VOPAGU-2260 file (C-alpha; in pm, 1 decimal, decimal comma):
REM VOPAGU-2260
SITE   aa  ch    i         X         Y         Z
SITE  MET   A    0   -4216,3    2091,1   -6715,8
SITE  VAL   A    1   -4452,1    2303,9   -6932,4
SITE  CYS   A    2   -4469,0    2625,7   -7029,2
SITE  PRO   A    3   -4760,1    2870,6   -7053,1
SITE  SER   A    4   -4898,2    3015,9   -7313,4
SITE  LEU   A    5   -4988,4    3470,2   -7337,8
SITE  ASP   A    6   -5330,1    3358,1   -7452,3
SITE  SER   A    7   -5678,3    3348,0   -7285,9
SITE  PRO   A    8   -5740,2    3075,3   -7204,4
SITE  THR   A    9   -5356,4    2993,7   -7108,8
SITE  VAL   A   10   -5269,4    2628,8   -7303,2
SITE  TYR   A   11   -4914,4    2438,2   -7156,6
SITE  ALA   A   12   -4714,3    2324,2   -7400,9
SITE  PRO   A   13   -4444,4    2075,3   -7215,6
SITE  VAL   A   14   -4128,5    2156,7   -7200,0
SITE  ASP   A   15   -3835,1    2022,8   -7441,1
SITE  LEU   A   16   -3718,1    1702,5   -7235,5
SITE  ASP   A   17   -3333,0    1778,1   -7242,1
SITE  ALA   A   18   -3376,2    2188,0   -7140,4
SITE  ALA   A   19   -3639,4    2097,1   -6807,1
SITE  LEU   A   20   -3313,7    1856,4   -6686,2
SITE  ASP   A   21   -3047,2    2133,1   -6776,7
SITE  SER   A   22   -3246,9    2370,0   -6604,2
SITE  ALA   A   23   -3299,9    2130,5   -6295,6
SITE  LEU   A   24   -2937,9    2042,2   -6281,5
SITE  LYS   A   25   -2813,1    2453,5   -6301,4
SITE  LYS   A   26   -3045,5    2506,4   -6021,7
SITE  GLN   A   27   -2893,4    2232,2   -5821,2
SITE  GLN   A   28   -2561,9    2303,0   -5948,5
SITE  SER   A   29   -2627,7    2661,6   -5788,6
SITE  GLU   A   30   -2723,0    2580,6   -5451,8
SITE  LEU   A   31   -2401,9    2305,6   -5369,9
SITE  ARG   A   32   -2173,9    2596,4   -5471,0
SITE  GLN   A   33   -2361,7    2864,0   -5251,9
SITE  MET   A   34   -2354,2    2517,6   -4983,3
SITE  GLU   A   35   -2037,8    2483,5   -5038,1
SITE  ARG   A   36   -1952,0    2892,3   -4974,8
SITE  ARG   A   37   -2138,9    2892,6   -4670,5
SITE  LYS   A   38   -1924,7    2580,8   -4533,0
SITE  ARG   A   39   -1607,0    2769,2   -4578,8
SITE  GLU   A   40   -1731,6    3112,7   -4439,5
SITE  LEU   A   41   -1819,7    2864,1   -4190,0
SITE  GLN   A   42   -1485,7    2748,5   -4154,9
SITE  GLU   A   43   -1255,4    3064,0   -4210,8
SITE  LEU   A   44   -1507,0    3211,1   -3878,9
SITE  SER   A   45   -1358,2    2839,2   -3649,1
SITE  LYS   A   46    -951,1    2938,3   -3770,8
SITE  GLN   A   47   -1093,4    3254,6   -3633,8
SITE  GLN   A   48   -1169,2    3142,9   -3345,2
SITE  ARG   A   49   -1498,5    3397,9   -3366,3
SITE  PHE   A   50   -1775,7    3144,0   -3371,2
SITE  ARG   A   51   -1680,3    2888,0   -3102,3
SITE  PRO   A   52   -1921,7    2675,8   -2808,4
SITE  SER   A   53   -1966,5    2906,6   -2448,0
SITE  ASP   A   54   -1698,1    2735,1   -2204,2
SITE  GLY   A   55   -1987,8    2781,4   -1928,7
SITE  VAL   A   56   -2286,5    2721,5   -2024,2
SITE  SER   A   57   -2570,6    2779,3   -1822,4
SITE  THR   A   58   -2900,5    2590,4   -1813,8
SITE  PHE   A   59   -3236,8    2704,6   -1625,7
SITE  LYS   A   60   -3532,6    2502,3   -1582,2
SITE  ILE   A   61   -3846,4    2675,9   -1417,9
SITE  ILE   A   62   -4013,6    2409,4   -1222,5
SITE  LYS   A   63   -4409,1    2450,8   -1207,3
SITE  SER   A   64   -4572,1    2230,9    -906,1
SITE  LEU   A   65   -4497,1    2008,2    -638,7
SITE  ASN   A   66   -4448,2    1713,5    -909,6
SITE  GLU   A   67   -4215,1    1834,6   -1065,1
SITE  LEU   A   68   -3968,5    1975,5    -838,9
SITE  ILE   A   69   -3987,4    1619,7    -653,7
SITE  ALA   A   70   -3944,3    1414,0    -968,7
SITE  ILE   A   71   -3651,9    1607,9   -1042,3
SITE  GLY   A   72   -3505,3    1814,9    -759,1
SITE  MET   A   73   -3317,0    1467,0    -667,1
SITE  ASN   A   74   -3178,9    1423,8   -1000,0
SITE  THR   A   75   -3067,0    1780,1   -1032,8
SITE  LEU   A   76   -2891,0    1808,5    -726,8
SITE  ASN   A   77   -2680,0    1514,1    -780,5
SITE  SER   A   78   -2558,2    1603,3   -1106,8
SITE  THR   A   79   -2546,4    1949,7   -1021,1
SITE  GLU   A   80   -2158,3    1993,3    -987,1
SITE  GLU   A   81   -2121,3    2433,7    -930,0
SITE  GLU   A   82   -2378,7    2614,1    -788,5
SITE  TRP   A   83   -2779,2    2552,0    -789,2
SITE  LEU   A   84   -2992,3    2908,9    -768,3
SITE  MET   A   85   -3337,0    2908,0    -682,3
SITE  VAL   A   86   -3573,6    3135,8    -748,3
SITE  CYS   A   87   -3864,6    2983,0    -602,7
SITE  PRO   A   88   -4217,7    3058,9    -393,0
SITE  PRO   A   89   -4122,9    2941,1      38,1
SITE  THR   A   90   -4344,7    2663,1      20,0
SITE  LEU   A   91   -4170,0    2508,5    -269,3
SITE  SER   A   92   -3833,6    2554,1     -23,2
SITE  LEU   A   93   -4116,8    2442,1     268,4
SITE  VAL   A   94   -4203,9    2117,4      81,5
SITE  GLY   A   95   -3809,1    2070,3     -64,4
SITE  SER   A   96   -3642,2    2092,9     322,5
SITE  LEU   A   97   -3896,7    1773,4     317,3
SITE  PHE   A   98   -3779,9    1534,7      67,1
SITE  THR   A   99   -3364,1    1695,8     -20,6
SITE  LEU   A  100   -3213,2    1841,8     269,7
SITE  GLU   A  101   -2962,6    1516,4     312,1
SITE  GLU   A  102   -2897,1    1551,1     -60,8
SITE  THR   A  103   -2839,6    1949,1     -71,1
SITE  LYS   A  104   -2621,6    1910,3     210,6
SITE  GLU   A  105   -2384,8    1617,0      -2,6
SITE  PHE   A  106   -2383,6    1858,8    -261,7
SITE  ILE   A  107   -2267,0    2109,8     -11,2
SITE  ASP   A  108   -2037,4    1951,4     149,7
SITE  ARG   A  109   -1835,3    1878,1    -213,8
SITE  GLY   A  110   -1822,4    2193,8    -304,8
SITE  GLY   A  111   -2133,0    2327,2    -422,0
SITE  VAL   A  112   -2313,2    2635,0    -360,8
SITE  MET   A  113   -2665,0    2626,5    -365,3
SITE  LYS   A  114   -2895,0    2962,2    -351,3
SITE  PHE   A  115   -3211,9    3062,1    -272,0
SITE  ILE   A  116   -3412,9    3355,8    -316,5
SITE  THR   A  117   -3751,2    3341,4    -156,5
SITE  ASP   A  118   -3984,6    3460,9      68,7
SITE  VAL   A  119   -3793,0    3411,8     419,4
SITE  SER   A  120   -4092,1    3525,9     644,5
SITE  TYR   A  121   -4166,3    3334,4     946,7
SITE  PRO   A  122   -4433,0    3094,7     872,1
SITE  TYR   A  123   -4115,6    2985,8     660,7
SITE  LEU   A  124   -3848,6    3046,8     847,2
SITE  GLU   A  125   -3831,3    2715,1    1028,9
SITE  SER   A  126   -3760,2    2519,7     683,3
SITE  MET   A  127   -3509,3    2750,8     601,9
SITE  GLN   A  128   -3316,6    2802,2     855,7
SITE  GLN   A  129   -3291,5    2399,7     809,6
SITE  TYR   A  130   -3145,1    2423,7     487,2
SITE  LEU   A  131   -2893,1    2776,4     665,4
SITE  ASP   A  132   -2780,6    2551,9     901,4
SITE  ILE   A  133   -2584,6    2328,9     651,1
SITE  GLY   A  134   -2490,5    2631,3     420,2
SITE  ALA   A  135   -2669,0    2721,4     140,0
SITE  GLU   A  136   -2745,0    3082,4     147,0
SITE  ALA   A  137   -3034,7    3213,9     144,1
SITE  ARG   A  138   -3163,2    3603,1       7,5
SITE  HIS   A  139   -3489,3    3736,4     121,5
SITE  PHE   A  140   -3794,3    3851,1    -170,5
SITE  GLU   A  141   -4127,1    3882,3     -75,1
SITE  HIS   A  142   -4425,0    3795,3    -270,3
SITE  THR   A  143   -4185,8    3511,4    -434,1
SITE  ALA   A  144   -4570,4    3326,1    -443,7
SITE  GLY   A  145   -4577,9    3384,5    -776,5
């Protein structure tokens, strides 16, 4: 540590070693006291149960491509416990019916709820009907292509 002078040009003089160490120690002690205070505040909040994780945590995944749908779809269906909501372009539900229909049926059979929000117009009606036949729910929303 050095101490600058007020003269021009500035001259730097070394600070006494004991004073420098004492200053560094005081800074560390101050930070430690602050962390201990925050720890006590968090413990108090925890005791009052005002600060606790949510019991129902929802997770959302935006699937942007066919490759993602195929790669993620199977694992997601197998790990989903209660409900799966898909807001997707109709082409993804069409392709999904080719790869995940059986897994979707198993999910619904074990008590899960599968919901779609997609375009259920004529070109996509047959694939969506397959999902409806196994117990999935669908809501029509035009222009879900992106």
